[in-house]
C-alpha positions as CSV (number, residue, x, y, z in Angstrom):
1,Q,136.1,72.9,154.4
2,C,135.2,76.5,153.3
3,L,138.6,77.7,154.5
4,L,140.4,74.9,152.7
5,K,138.6,75.7,149.5
6,D,139.4,79.3,149.9
7,L,143.1,78.7,150.7
8,A,143.4,76.5,147.6
9,T,142.9,79.6,145.4
10,L,146.2,81.2,146.5
11,C,148.8,80.6,143.9
12,K,152.1,81.8,142.4
13,N,152.6,81.8,138.6
14,R,155.9,82.1,136.9
15,V,155.5,84.4,133.9
16,C,157.9,84.4,131.0
17,W,157.8,85.3,127.3
18,E,158.7,83.0,124.5
19,S,160.6,85.8,122.8
20,S,162.6,86.6,125.9
21,P,162.9,83.6,128.2
22,D,165.3,85.3,130.6
23,A,162.8,87.9,131.4
24,Q,160.7,86.1,134.1
25,F,158.8,87.2,137.2
26,D,156.4,85.6,139.7
27,Q,152.8,86.8,139.8
28,L,151.0,86.2,143.1
29,T,147.2,86.1,143.4
30,L,145.8,88.6,145.8
31,P,144.5,87.0,149.1
32,T,140.9,87.2,150.0
33,D,139.9,88.7,153.4
34,L,139.4,85.2,154.8
35,Q,142.8,84.0,153.6
36,R,144.5,87.1,155.0
37,R,142.8,86.6,158.4
38,A,143.8,82.9,158.5
39,F,147.4,83.7,157.8
40,D,147.3,86.5,160.4
41,L,145.9,84.2,163.1
42,L,148.7,81.7,162.3
43,G,151.4,84.4,162.3
44,L,152.4,83.5,158.8
45,A,153.4,85.7,155.8
46,I,151.3,85.2,152.7
47,G,154.1,85.8,150.2
48,M,155.2,82.5,148.7
């Protein structure tokens, strides 16, 4: 359950400004060491 709780903190946020709605980008949270290790063991990329 510790790993599941830790993995739940990975997220991707779409950022945009009200004054310029066409200027958008995705902001990814930085993975913890545990998250990085879990993805490495599974052979998966973290980028969403």
